[in-house]
C-alpha positions in Angstrom: 3.3 -47.0 34.7 4.2 -43.2 34.9 5.2 -41.0 32.0 8.6 -39.3 31.7 9.3 -35.9 30.3 12.6 -35.4 28.6 13.7 -31.7 28.2 16.5 -31.0 25.8 17.9 -27.5 25.4 19.5 -26.5 22.2 21.4 -23.2 21.7 20.2 -21.0 18.9 21.5 -17.7 17.4 19.9 -15.1 15.2 21.6 -14.1 12.0 21.0 -12.0 8.9 19.1 -14.0 6.3 21.7 -14.9 3.6 19.4 -14.2 0.7 18.5 -10.7 1.6 20.1 -7.3 2.0 19.6 -4.5 4.6 17.3 -1.8 3.1 17.6 1.8 4.2 14.7 4.3 3.9 13.8 7.8 5.1 10.8 10.1 5.2 10.6 13.8 6.0 8.8 14.7 9.3 7.4 17.9 7.8 6.0 16.8 4.4 5.2 13.7 2.4 8.7 13.4 0.9 10.4 10.0 1.0 13.8 8.8 -0.1 14.2 6.1 -2.6 14.8 2.8 -0.7 18.4 1.5 -1.1 20.9 -1.0 0.2 23.3 2.0 0.4 22.6 3.9 3.6 24.9 6.7 2.6 22.9 7.3 -0.6 19.7 7.7 1.5 21.5 10.2 3.8 22.6 12.2 0.7 18.9 12.3 -0.5 17.9 13.6 2.9 20.5 16.3 2.8 19.4 17.3 -0.7 15.8 17.6 0.5 16.9 19.8 3.4 18.8 22.0 0.9 15.7 22.4 -1.3 13.1 22.8 1.5 14.8 23.7 4.8 13.2 20.6 6.3 15.7 19.0 8.7 13.9 16.2 10.5 13.7 12.7 9.1 12.5 9.3 10.2 15.2 6.8 9.0 14.3 3.1 8.7 16.6 0.2 8.4 15.0 -3.1 7.5 16.7 -6.4 7.7 15.5 -10.0 7.6 16.7 -12.5 10.1 16.6 -16.2 10.7 17.1 -18.3 13.8 19.5 -21.2 13.4 20.9 -23.8 15.7 24.2 -22.9 17.2 26.4 -25.8 16.4 
């Protein structure tokens, strides 16, 4: 007797993990300065602008971290 394979396709979607927030960070490209991580992206941008005002450094690496989860699309 032969075996049968049953394939079942289930749609999924990726979504923001409900128990987490998006975190924004920044670091200067010319020195070791880093902004305080925050859930408020505008606050991190203000810190970058203040750093530029104090130092003249205008380049930053901005990082946005979020946690996601894959769930069945019902």
